[in-house]
N, C-alpha and C positions, 0 to 999 in steps of 0.2 A: 431263233428262238426265243417262245417269248417267258416271260417273270411268274405266268399264273395255269397253273396246272389242271388241264378241266378234267372233269370225270372221265372214268373208260370206259371208250365204244364197246360194244359187244362184242365186238372178234376178239379184241383188246385183253377184257374180262375173260374171254373164255382161255386165252393165254397168260393170262396171269393164275386164274385156277388152275393151268396145268401147270404151272412152277408148283405152283403151293400142295399137290400130289404128290410133285416130285421134293416134296418137301424140303423145298428153297423157301430157308424165310428172306422174305422182303418188303419195305415199305411199297406201299402201293406208289406213294410219291416219286420213291424213287424210279419203279420200273417205268412209271408216267417217263419218266423224264432217260432212261436208256432206250426207252421204242422212239424219242424224238429224236435221239441221235442215232437212231441209224433210222430212219427214215428221211433224215438231213445228208446221209453217202456218209457219216463216220464208220472206218471200219472199227471191226468188230474186235481187230487187236487191238486199235489205240485205246480202244473204253476198257478194257479189257487188262491195259497193261496202267489207266492213271488209276484204274478202282486198286489195283496190287499195291500202287504205290500211294494213296489214299490208308488203304489200310496197314501195311508195311508205316507210315509215321501216326496213325490212330492206337497203336500195337505199342509202338515206342512211346509217346506222350503218355497212354495209360501205367507203364512202368516205373516211370516219373514217381 
């Protein structure tokens, strides 16, 4: 996976807009990274598990 984030393609922009219409707040750069992970055949369940761990760590460090 490359470190530079390319602009969203037309179909990715449409998917991003759909997510926003569903009231999902997500940074466009994070959205692009998630799409790249899915294109690399990373299981969505694995991505979700990592995101849950990161969210939990973020909450615990915010509580300190």
